[in-house]
N, C-alpha and C positions, 0 to 999 in steps of 0.2 A: 777228820778223815774218815774216810766211807768206810762201812762193814756192812759184811752180808752174812755174818755169823751171829742169829738169833740165840744161839742156846750160848755165847759168852757173856759174864755179867756187865761187860761195859758197852755192850750194842743198846743202842736207844734210838729209835725209829730210824733204823739206817746208818746210823754215825755211830763211831768210836767216842765216847766221853771222855777217855784218858789223852790228857794232853800232846806228850811226847810219847810216840808210840814206836819199839824197835822191830823190825821184821826179820825174817831169816832169808838166805838165799831165794828162796821160791817165793816170797812176797807174804807169808803168814807172821800174823801178830805173836810175838813173843810174850806177851804180857796175856794173853789169853786166857779165862778163866771160866771154867764150865760150870753150869748150873747145875747142881745136885739133882738128880732123878734115878730113882730107886728104880731097879729092875722090875719089881711088881707095878710101879706107875707104868713104864716102858709100854708092859705085856697089854694093861688095861687099856692105853692110846690106840696100842696094836690092833685089839679085839673090837674097840668101839669102830676104828677106822673099816676093820675088814666086813662089821655089822653094817655101817653105813653104804660102803662100797654094792655090799648083796642088796641092800634095801634100793638102791636106785637102778640098779641092774633089774631087778623084779619088776620094778614099775616101768622101767623102758620095755620090758617085755610085755606086759600087760597092755601098753599105752600101745605099742605095733600091733599085736595081735586081738585086740578087742575093739570092733565096731563102735563107735560112738562114745568110747572112752574119753575121760576129760579129768582133768588134774584137780 
């Protein structure tokens, strides 16, 4: 069965590897078990993502405003 929830432990490359999957009335899997991620890990990932976005924006500004700038 197709699965888009990468945080479910049963997710494997876009598929659910549980043979019989029950769903609720909205189509959500009733056997979904989420990977444990601590609040500290989540905050670190958020900070890393913000840092990456800031770096990309700074590079975009440099490229746009600096004649002869190359990557």
